[in-house]
C-alpha atoms as one frame of an Amber mdcrd trajectory, in Angstrom:
protein
  93.615  89.095  98.576  92.722  92.717  97.984  96.244  93.764  98.415  97.376
  91.116  95.899  95.016  92.434  93.258  96.922  95.680  93.415  99.961  93.758
  92.117  98.136  93.027  88.894  97.406  96.698  88.291 100.794  97.942  89.243
 102.651  95.253  87.252 100.505  95.933  84.256 101.189  99.693  84.382 104.887
  99.066  84.916 104.993  96.561  82.072 103.361  98.908  79.608 105.479 101.891
  80.789 108.701  99.823  80.457 107.749  98.432  77.068 107.354 101.963  75.627
 110.950 102.656  76.710 112.510  99.622  75.138 114.978 100.644  72.427 116.558
  98.498  69.741 119.781  96.824  70.897 122.829  96.044  68.717 123.639  92.906
  70.728 121.662  89.693  70.046 119.318  88.580  72.773 120.280  85.617  74.907
 119.129  82.145  73.626 115.732  80.739  74.537 115.420  78.952  77.891 113.276
  76.066  78.935 112.865  74.627  82.482 110.716  73.360  85.295 108.944  75.559
  87.768 106.755  74.977  90.796 105.627  76.615  94.036 103.024  77.211  96.627
  99.605  78.664  95.979  97.299  80.749  98.246  93.891  80.765  96.591  90.526
  82.157  97.195  87.177  82.559  95.531  86.078  86.239  95.172  82.780  87.920
  94.421  81.343  91.311  95.337  81.890  90.506  98.966  85.596  89.306  99.121
  86.659  87.562 102.313  90.440  87.503 102.606  90.239  84.922 105.426  89.073
  82.128 103.142  92.512  81.306 101.754  93.381  77.724 100.773  97.016  76.559
 100.523  97.954  74.538  97.463 100.656  74.172  94.804 101.627  74.575  91.090
 104.090  72.569  89.059 104.973  72.490  85.308 107.143  73.735  82.545 108.096
  77.170  81.084 109.934  78.561  78.107 111.422  82.032  77.707 111.926  83.433
  74.236 113.990  86.707  74.338 113.058  89.209  71.714 115.626  91.807  72.788
 117.890  91.933  75.833 115.099  93.762  77.612 112.029  92.009  76.454 110.870
  88.324  76.231 107.790  86.256  75.710 107.260  83.474  78.289 104.624  80.743
  77.726 104.059  78.198  80.550 101.988  75.109  81.132 101.387  73.640  84.589
  99.088  71.875  86.990  97.675  74.184  89.613  95.310  74.014  92.521  92.631
  76.631  93.311  89.703  76.950  95.616  88.930  78.300  99.094  88.703  77.246
 102.714  86.073  78.142 105.281  86.371  77.832 109.017  83.071  77.632 110.855
  82.093  77.554 114.547  78.430  77.567 115.482  76.044  76.074 117.988  75.949
  72.755 116.124  79.497  72.085 115.007  82.946  73.520 114.330  85.526  72.698
 111.715  87.028  73.519 108.336  85.367  73.026 104.975  87.501  73.098 101.809
  86.559  73.562  98.149  89.455  72.268  95.919  89.604  72.557  92.179  92.506
  71.493  89.918  93.439  73.031  86.500  95.839  72.733  83.682  96.861  76.319
  83.119  98.602  78.136  80.246  99.693  81.778  80.741 101.403  83.765  77.986
 103.538  86.453  79.625 105.373  89.546  78.434 108.570  89.870  80.392 110.359
  93.210  80.883 113.922  92.956  82.302 114.390  95.946  84.588 117.951  94.912
  85.432 120.151  91.922  84.643 118.320  89.861  87.164 115.096  91.633  88.044
 112.009  91.430  85.781 108.310  92.186  85.827 105.860  90.107  83.799 102.147
  90.230  82.937  99.759  88.602  80.425  96.618  86.563  79.962  96.104  83.039
  81.159  93.659  80.245  80.146  92.974  77.207  82.309  90.932  73.983  82.095
  89.440  72.300  85.152  90.304  68.608  85.372  89.091  67.616  88.816  87.823
  68.765  92.175  86.627  67.738  95.618  85.069  69.162  98.728  86.156  68.088
 102.238  84.674  68.878 105.608  86.525  68.089 108.863  84.423  68.864 111.907
  84.523  67.984 115.580  81.954  65.164 114.759  83.184  63.596 111.546  85.178
  63.995 108.313  83.821  63.688 104.766  85.035  64.037 101.226  83.070  64.426
  98.000  84.427  64.230  94.440  83.024  66.999  92.287  81.471  66.487  88.852
  83.381  69.028  86.752  80.489  69.108  84.255  78.652  71.065  86.987  81.047
  73.942  86.632  82.495  76.151  83.893  85.512  74.195  83.063  87.298  76.952
  81.273  88.918  79.687  83.361  90.616  82.796  82.108  92.066  85.882  83.564
  95.269  88.089  83.954  98.544  87.151  85.598 101.178  89.610  86.778 104.205
  89.397  88.975 107.821  90.100  89.790 110.665  87.725  89.215 114.434  87.249
  89.904 116.323  85.404  87.230 119.792  83.827  87.736 121.818  81.486  85.552
 120.023  78.290  86.548 117.462  79.330  89.172 114.642  81.880  89.078 112.276
  83.002  91.821 109.115  85.024  91.821 105.754  85.997  93.125 102.714  86.237
  90.877  98.981  86.995  91.202  96.343  85.504  88.950  93.078  87.465  88.756
  90.314  85.397  87.364  87.759  87.068  84.953  85.309  84.193  84.600  82.937
  82.767  87.038  83.493  79.123  87.908  79.805  78.337  88.346  77.221  77.577
  85.628  73.836  79.296  85.334  71.087  77.092  86.847  67.392  77.220  86.837
  65.231  76.465  89.911  61.566  77.435  90.472  61.637  79.624  87.410  64.532
  81.661  88.633  68.114  81.757  86.981  71.128  81.869  89.280  74.882  81.184
  89.074  76.436  78.780  91.570  79.152  79.184  92.729  78.818  82.863  91.781
  82.551  83.568  92.250  85.901  83.821  90.333  89.302  82.381  91.027  91.994
  84.364  92.799  95.499  82.912  93.350  98.745  84.373  94.795 101.679  82.094
  94.146 105.351  81.903  95.053 107.511  79.879  92.682 110.963  78.507  91.975
 112.169  77.682  88.478 115.045  75.573  87.279 116.481  76.181  83.812 117.510
  73.135  81.757 119.826  75.082  79.480
């Protein structure tokens, strides 16, 4: 997901640049909008050694509200259920298969939305999330297993930056967004007098979404 991380930087720069060019408008902004949204996630766990091949497919679903400030600028809070994690394919002398690390969050981003045209926007802002469940699965050529994770073994709060591009129409909206985690999901642990963090990684999620406005 190295290329996806560039979306965050580019969108933030574009958002800040566009914001400085917003001028006061005589016309009143459009009314606030609320609606449902959902889509597909492509998540990974990243550290100093990012492996773009360990992508896990999941989903997100929830609610959003868009509060126009001017015709060019709006604030958009959201709340949704989202899956994160990573997938590892292995093939060695002993076994071959796929191991998955799935963690599920309730996530709340607060986005600044810049309308570049009537339908096209860029958006960026911080997000906070709370881990509610998780599991690991291992499907090999010998057996399959599943283990429920104890969320108390992890840092349950996640935070980071979200940025993306959207297309808004009267009832439907579409977009792509990248969430760049800034907090490690693992807790510090002590073993044999040494302190370490496991998992020593942060969340990384690229998602494609569809929204349906209720008003």
